[in-house]
N, C-alpha and C positions, 0 to 999 in steps of 0.2 A: 481521259485527261484533257483532251482538246476542248471539250464542252465546259470544263471548269475555268478556262481562261476567258475572262470577261472584261479585262481592264480597258478603260477608255481614257482619252485625254480629258474628258469632262470631269471624271472622278478626280484626276490629279488637280485640275483647275479649282474644283470645289474645295479640295483639301488645302490648296495654297490660299484660297480666300479665307479660310479659318485662320491661317497665319497672319494675313493682312489685318483681319479683325482683331486678333490678339495684340498685334503691334499697336494698332490705333487705341485700343482700350488700355494698354499699358501706360499711356501718357498720363493717366490719372491713378492715384493710389486707391481710388474708391471702387474699382472694378475687379478686385482680386478674385472674388468668388466666380464671377462670370468668366474671367480668364481661365481659371482652373477647369471650369466646365468645357470651355472651348479646347483647352489643351487635351482633356480626356477624349473629346471628339476627334481631335487631330490624331492622337495616338491610335485610336481604333481604325481610322481611315488609313493611316500610314501602314499599320500592320496588314491591312487588307491589300494594299498596293504592293507591299513587300512580298506577300504570299503570291500575288498574281505574277510578280517578276520571277519568283521561284518556279512557279508552274511553267512559265515561258522558257525558263532555263532548262527544266527537265525535258520538255517537249523538244527543244533544240538539240540537247545531247542525245536524244533517241534517234535523231536523223539530222546530222549536221550539214548535210548537203541540200536539205529542203529549204528553198529560198524563203518561203512564207514563215517557217519556223525561225530562220535566221533573222529575218526582218523583225518579227515579233519579239525575239530575244533582245535584239539591240534597242528597239523602241522601248520595251519595258524597262530595260536598264537605264536608258536615257531619262525616262520619266521619273524613275526612282532616284537617280542621282540629282536630277533637277529639283525634286522635292526635298532631298536631303540638304542641298545647298540652300534652298529657301528657308528651311527649318533652322539651319545653323546661322544664317545671316539674321533671321528674325530674332532668335534668342540672343545673339550677340548684341544686336541693337537694343533690345529690351534691357539686357544687363547693363549696358553702358549709359542708357538714357532714361530709364523708367524710374519715377519716384517710388515705385513699389518694388524695386529690385530686391531689397532684403527679404520681403515676404515671398516673392515669386521664386527666389533661388535658395530659400531656406532648405537645408538638407543637402545641398550640393557640396561636394568636397572641393578643397583647393585645387586638386588635380583636374577635376571636371571643369571648374571655372577657367583654369589656365588653358586647358584644351580648347574650350570655347573661344577664348580671346585670341588664341593663336591659329584659329581655323583659317585655312587657305583654300579657296575654291579651286585652285589649280590642281589639287589632289584629285578631286572628282573628275575634272577634265581629263587628267592623265589616265585614270581608271577607265573612262569611256574609250579613250584612244586605244588602250591595251585590249579591251574587249573587242573592239572593231578589228584589230590586228589578229586576234585569236580566231575570229569568225573567218577572216580572209584566209588564214592559214588552213582552217578546217575545210574550206571550199576549194582548195587547190586540186587540180586534176593530176593525179599521180601518173597518168599516161602522157602528160604534156612533156614535150622536149625541154621546156624551161622549168620543169617542176623543181629540180634541185636548186637552181639559181633563185627561183621565187621563194623557196623555203629559207635560203640564206638571207635574202633581203628582208623578209619579214622578221626573221630571228634577230638580225642586227637592230632593226627598229625597236623590237621588244626589249632588247637589252638596254638600249638608250633610255627608253621610256620608263622601264622598271627601275633603273638606277636614279632617274630623275624623281620618281615617286619616293624612293628610299630617302633621298636627300631632303625632300620636302617634309618627310616625317622624322628628320634628324638622325638618320642612319648613314653610315659611310657607303653602304652598297646594298643592293637588293637582297643578297643572301642573308645579311644580318637582319634586315627589315622583315623578310619573309619568315625567318626562323622565329622571330618574336611575335609576328602578327598574322601570318598566313598558315603556316604549317603547324599542326598540332603535335609537336614533338616533346618528348620528356627528357631530352638531353641537350646539352650546350655544345656549341661548335668545338670548343677546346677538348671535349670528351671524345671526339672523333679520332684524335691523334693517339689516344691511349688504347 
């Protein structure tokens, strides 16, 4: 599995360059076909980068105290989040400013457009911070005399950050957010009481 992880910053930069080119080309309604081709190239590259991040995640979860695996996991997640942010910002700008908007966003639902317009980069920043806290927790030494206190401190920080994440996603708390977006459950909170 280690040999399959090949992600580099250069790949991410090249993928971001596609977005920059798409943004530039979107200033004219004449480049729709070329933008579509670039978008397809972007999707292919993004899928590869997401796969690489998944590989780094699997390697990390196989040995959570391995510093190289931890660093690779955090770096790959950071690159993926950075690329997601660039993608969202680019599409949002194209939607708001391009004379070709109607053609480029043909087939998008109102919900998808609304989600794009309400995009907040703070969400990805919080997810990165939560990932870093999870790695910090995973690497705690259970034999350390401060282990319990360290766990409590990390847990408190995670509660705060997860509730912030929920509020940015228009939920009252992390439980409700996670029930709708993270956990794959086939029941509602209210059903637990019965």
